[in-house]
C-alpha positions as CSV (number, residue, x, y, z in Angstrom):
1,M,0.0,0.0,0.0
2,L,1.3,3.5,-0.9
3,G,2.9,5.2,2.1
4,A,3.0,2.0,4.2
5,M,5.9,1.9,6.6
6,P,8.7,-0.4,5.5
7,R,9.4,-3.6,7.4
8,H,13.0,-2.5,8.1
9,P,12.9,1.3,8.6
10,Y,15.6,3.4,7.0
11,V,18.0,4.7,9.6
12,P,20.2,7.5,8.3
13,S,23.6,7.4,9.9
14,E,23.6,11.1,10.7
15,L,20.6,10.6,13.0
16,T,22.3,7.9,15.1
17,H,24.6,10.0,17.2
18,G,22.2,11.9,19.4
19,P,18.9,13.8,19.6
20,F,17.6,15.3,16.4
21,T,14.6,17.4,15.3
22,I,11.9,16.8,12.7
23,A,13.8,19.3,10.5
24,D,17.0,17.3,10.9
25,A,15.1,14.2,9.9
26,A,13.7,15.9,6.8
27,R,17.2,16.9,5.7
28,A,18.2,13.2,6.1
29,G,15.4,12.2,3.9
30,L,12.7,11.1,6.4
31,D,9.1,12.3,6.7
32,R,7.4,12.8,10.0
33,W,5.5,9.5,9.7
34,H,8.9,7.6,9.4
35,L,9.5,8.6,13.0
36,E,6.6,6.6,14.2
37,A,8.7,3.4,13.6
38,S,9.9,1.5,16.7
39,C,13.5,2.4,16.1
40,W,12.9,6.0,17.1
41,K,12.1,7.4,20.5
42,R,10.4,10.7,21.1
43,L,12.1,12.9,23.6
44,G,10.0,16.0,23.4
45,P,8.1,18.3,21.1
46,E,9.6,17.6,17.6
47,T,12.7,15.9,19.1
48,Y,13.6,12.3,18.7
49,V,16.6,9.9,19.2
50,W,17.6,6.6,17.8
51,R,16.4,3.9,20.2
52,Q,19.5,1.8,20.0
53,L,21.6,4.5,21.6
54,P,22.3,3.8,25.3
55,E,19.9,5.7,27.5
56,T,21.4,8.7,29.2
57,P,20.0,11.9,30.8
58,L,22.3,13.8,28.4
59,H,19.9,12.9,25.5
60,R,17.0,14.6,27.2
61,I,19.2,17.6,28.1
62,E,20.4,17.9,24.5
63,A,16.8,17.8,23.3
64,A,15.9,20.5,25.9
65,V,18.6,22.9,24.9
66,R,17.1,23.2,21.5
67,R,13.9,24.6,23.2
68,L,15.7,27.3,25.3
69,P,16.1,30.9,24.3
70,A,19.5,32.4,23.5
71,G,21.5,33.1,26.6
72,A,19.8,30.5,28.8
73,A,21.7,28.0,30.9
74,F,20.9,24.8,32.6
75,S,20.9,25.3,36.4
76,G,19.9,23.5,39.6
77,L,20.2,19.7,39.7
78,T,20.5,19.6,35.9
79,A,23.6,21.7,36.0
80,A,24.9,19.7,39.0
81,W,24.6,16.5,37.0
82,L,26.4,18.2,34.0
83,H,29.2,19.1,36.4
84,G,29.5,15.4,37.3
85,L,27.6,15.1,40.5
86,D,25.4,12.1,41.4
87,V,21.9,13.7,41.3
88,E,18.7,13.3,39.3
89,P,19.0,15.8,36.5
90,C,15.7,15.5,34.6
91,D,12.9,15.5,37.2
92,P,12.3,18.2,35.9
93,I,15.1,19.6,33.7
94,E,16.0,22.9,35.3
95,A,17.2,26.0,33.4
96,T,17.7,29.7,34.1
97,V,16.7,32.3,31.5
98,A,17.3,36.0,31.4
99,A,14.9,38.2,33.3
100,D,13.5,39.7,30.1
101,A,13.3,36.4,28.2
102,G,10.1,36.1,26.2
103,V,9.2,32.6,27.5
104,S,6.7,31.6,30.1
105,G,7.5,27.9,30.4
106,R,8.5,24.7,28.6
107,S,6.8,21.3,29.0
108,G,9.0,19.0,31.2
109,M,11.2,21.9,32.3
110,A,11.4,24.2,35.3
111,L,12.5,27.7,34.1
112,R,13.7,30.4,36.5
113,R,14.3,34.0,35.5
114,S,17.5,35.6,36.8
115,I,20.4,37.8,35.7
116,L,23.1,35.5,34.1
117,R,26.4,37.3,34.1
118,K,29.2,36.1,31.8
119,E,31.1,34.5,34.6
120,D,28.0,32.6,35.8
121,V,27.8,30.5,32.7
122,V,30.2,27.8,31.5
123,R,30.0,25.0,28.9
124,V,29.9,21.5,30.4
125,R,29.5,18.3,28.3
126,G,28.8,20.7,25.5
127,M,25.9,22.3,27.3
128,P,25.5,25.8,28.7
129,A,25.3,25.6,32.5
130,T,25.6,27.8,35.5
131,S,29.1,27.7,37.1
132,I,29.8,25.0,39.7
133,V,29.8,27.6,42.5
134,R,26.5,29.2,41.5
135,T,25.0,25.8,40.8
136,L,25.8,24.4,44.3
137,A,24.9,27.6,46.0
138,E,21.5,27.7,44.4
139,V,20.9,24.1,45.0
140,C,21.6,24.5,48.7
141,C,19.3,27.5,48.9
142,R,16.4,25.4,47.6
143,L,16.9,21.9,48.9
144,S,16.5,20.6,52.4
145,L,19.5,21.1,54.6
146,M,20.3,17.4,54.5
147,E,20.1,17.1,50.7
148,G,22.1,20.3,50.3
149,V,24.9,18.9,52.5
150,V,24.8,15.6,50.5
151,V,25.5,17.5,47.3
152,L,28.2,19.7,48.9
153,D,29.9,16.7,50.4
154,E,30.3,15.1,47.0
155,A,31.5,18.3,45.3
156,L,34.1,18.9,48.0
157,H,35.2,15.3,48.1
158,H,36.0,15.4,44.4
159,R,37.5,18.9,44.7
160,R,35.0,20.5,42.3
161,V,34.7,23.5,44.5
162,R,36.2,25.1,47.6
163,V,34.5,26.1,50.8
164,D,35.8,29.7,50.5
165,Q,34.2,30.0,47.0
166,L,30.8,29.1,48.4
167,S,31.3,31.4,51.4
168,V,32.1,34.3,49.1
169,W,29.0,33.6,47.0
170,A,26.9,33.6,50.2
171,Q,28.4,36.9,51.3
172,H,27.7,38.6,47.9
173,N,24.1,37.2,47.9
174,A,23.3,37.8,51.5
175,G,19.7,39.0,50.8
176,R,18.8,36.1,48.6
177,R,16.1,33.6,49.7
178,G,17.6,30.5,51.2
179,V,21.1,31.8,51.9
180,R,20.8,30.9,55.6
181,N,20.3,27.3,54.5
182,L,23.4,27.6,52.3
183,R,25.5,28.9,55.1
184,R,24.4,26.1,57.4
185,A,25.1,23.6,54.7
186,I,28.6,25.0,54.3
187,E,29.2,24.6,58.0
188,L,28.0,21.0,58.1
189,A,29.6,19.8,54.8
190,E,32.3,17.1,55.1
191,P,34.9,16.7,52.3
192,A,35.9,13.3,53.7
193,A,32.5,11.8,53.1
194,E,32.6,9.0,50.5
195,S,29.0,8.4,49.5
196,P,25.6,10.2,49.6
197,M,24.1,7.7,52.1
198,E,27.1,8.1,54.4
199,S,26.4,11.9,54.2
200,R,22.7,11.3,55.0
201,L,23.7,9.0,58.0
202,R,25.9,11.7,59.4
203,M,23.3,14.4,58.9
204,T,20.6,12.2,60.5
205,I,22.8,12.0,63.6
206,V,23.5,15.8,63.6
207,L,20.0,16.9,62.9
208,G,18.9,14.5,65.7
209,G,20.7,16.8,68.2
210,L,23.8,14.7,68.7
211,P,27.4,15.9,68.5
212,R,29.0,15.8,65.0
213,P,31.1,12.6,64.5
214,K,34.4,12.6,62.6
215,A,34.3,11.2,59.2
216,Q,36.5,8.5,57.5
217,V,38.7,8.0,60.6
218,P,41.7,5.5,60.3
219,I,42.0,3.3,63.4
220,H,45.3,1.7,64.6
221,D,46.0,-0.6,67.5
222,L,48.6,0.2,70.3
223,R,51.4,-1.1,68.0
224,G,50.4,1.2,65.2
225,T,48.9,-1.5,63.0
226,F,46.1,-0.3,60.8
227,L,42.8,-2.0,61.7
228,G,40.3,-0.2,59.4
229,R,38.7,3.0,58.5
230,L,35.4,4.0,60.1
231,D,32.7,6.0,58.2
232,L,31.9,8.0,61.4
233,Y,33.7,8.0,64.7
234,Y,33.3,9.4,68.2
235,E,36.8,9.4,69.7
236,K,36.3,9.6,73.4
237,P,33.6,7.0,73.7
238,R,35.4,4.9,71.0
239,L,32.2,4.5,69.1
240,G,32.3,3.7,65.4
241,I,29.3,4.1,63.1
242,E,29.1,2.4,59.7
243,Y,26.8,2.6,56.7
244,D,26.1,-0.8,55.2
245,G,25.3,-0.4,51.5
246,G,24.7,-3.1,48.9
247,H,28.5,-3.5,48.3
248,H,28.9,-4.8,51.9
249,R,27.1,-8.0,50.9
250,E,29.8,-8.6,48.3
251,T,32.6,-8.1,50.8
252,L,31.0,-9.7,53.9
253,A,33.9,-11.9,54.9
254,E,36.4,-9.1,54.7
255,D,34.1,-6.7,56.5
256,N,33.6,-9.3,59.3
257,R,37.3,-9.7,59.8
258,R,37.8,-6.0,59.9
259,Q,35.0,-5.6,62.4
260,N,36.4,-8.3,64.7
261,K,39.8,-6.5,64.7
262,L,38.1,-3.2,65.7
263,L,36.0,-4.9,68.4
264,S,39.1,-6.5,69.8
265,A,40.8,-3.1,70.0
266,G,37.9,-1.8,72.2
267,I,35.9,0.0,69.5
268,Q,32.2,-0.3,69.8
269,L,30.3,-0.4,66.5
270,L,26.9,0.5,65.2
271,R,25.9,-0.4,61.6
272,F,23.0,1.1,59.8
273,T,21.4,0.4,56.4
274,N,19.5,2.4,53.8
275,F,16.2,1.5,55.6
276,D,17.5,2.9,58.9
277,V,18.5,6.2,57.5
278,L,15.5,6.8,55.3
279,N,12.7,5.1,57.2
280,A,13.7,4.9,60.9
281,P,15.8,8.0,61.6
282,D,14.4,8.5,65.1
283,Q,15.3,5.0,66.1
284,L,18.7,5.4,64.6
285,V,19.4,8.6,66.6
286,H,18.0,6.8,69.8
287,Q,20.5,4.0,69.3
288,V,23.5,6.3,68.9
289,R,22.4,8.4,71.8
290,A,22.1,5.4,74.0
291,M,25.6,4.2,73.2
292,L,27.0,7.7,73.8
293,D,25.2,7.9,77.1
294,A,26.4,4.5,78.2
295,A,29.9,5.4,77.3
296,S,29.6,8.7,79.2
297,A,28.2,6.9,82.3
298,G,31.0,4.3,82.2
299,S,33.6,7.0,82.0
300,R,32.1,8.8,85.1
301,G,32.0,5.5,86.9
302,L,35.7,5.0,86.3
303,Q,36.5,8.5,87.5
304,L,34.5,8.0,90.7
305,A,36.1,4.6,91.3
306,G,39.5,6.2,90.9
């Protein structure tokens, strides 16, 4: 039948490298109805991608940039992802446009109006994005304190930004909404943290009203032999706190040997999982507080006995 879709759709090589528009498809010899074939995936209004390409948020971002006005830049968590941080970048895609931009919104995108100075915009992975300092500062102004610290921890750990750069931004934007949250996040950030859930565990403890534990502390015995590194540690009560993620199941025997060495050296240990941090934070804090109180009571008892 005339116009029927071929059994094996024609796939122009120039359309197999990333997102493309209907206009791009037309230049490659395809009509709109060709794009209804199963080998193409629709990303947005008039934007498609070859389905055999590995899925990546970058495809959606590349499709989105075609719908932004000149001078716009990705911002928020989208920019944070472009800068290499482990965040969700497309729920929704975030972008900042000039205050006088003649757009009111875009489907699937969150647009914010703001002045974008030349030094505020960089190109990352080929996309225009707010600078790492502005990105992190704005994210911390909007997110909860815990999630802001999680993002800062990762950025500081990988040396994407320095604390003094963030502090200067906060000083220059003192009247901006959310800056108090940013300042608090800067105070609580920990460059030594090695994973988002480790950061959430530490913040659960701190926001629960307990003293801030040290992070990633190496432990040695009296002879100086290295016993292991603790995610979190209270030095005086000799209390170690560990986050058990999925990878611990793969290294269970090694972890058990390490734990036995620490226990033999007089280190008390508490281990928490994803469920504890996200679903039972009050119980988690209660357990840590009980261990700290017990250690404090034991210390007072020894002093009285002495």
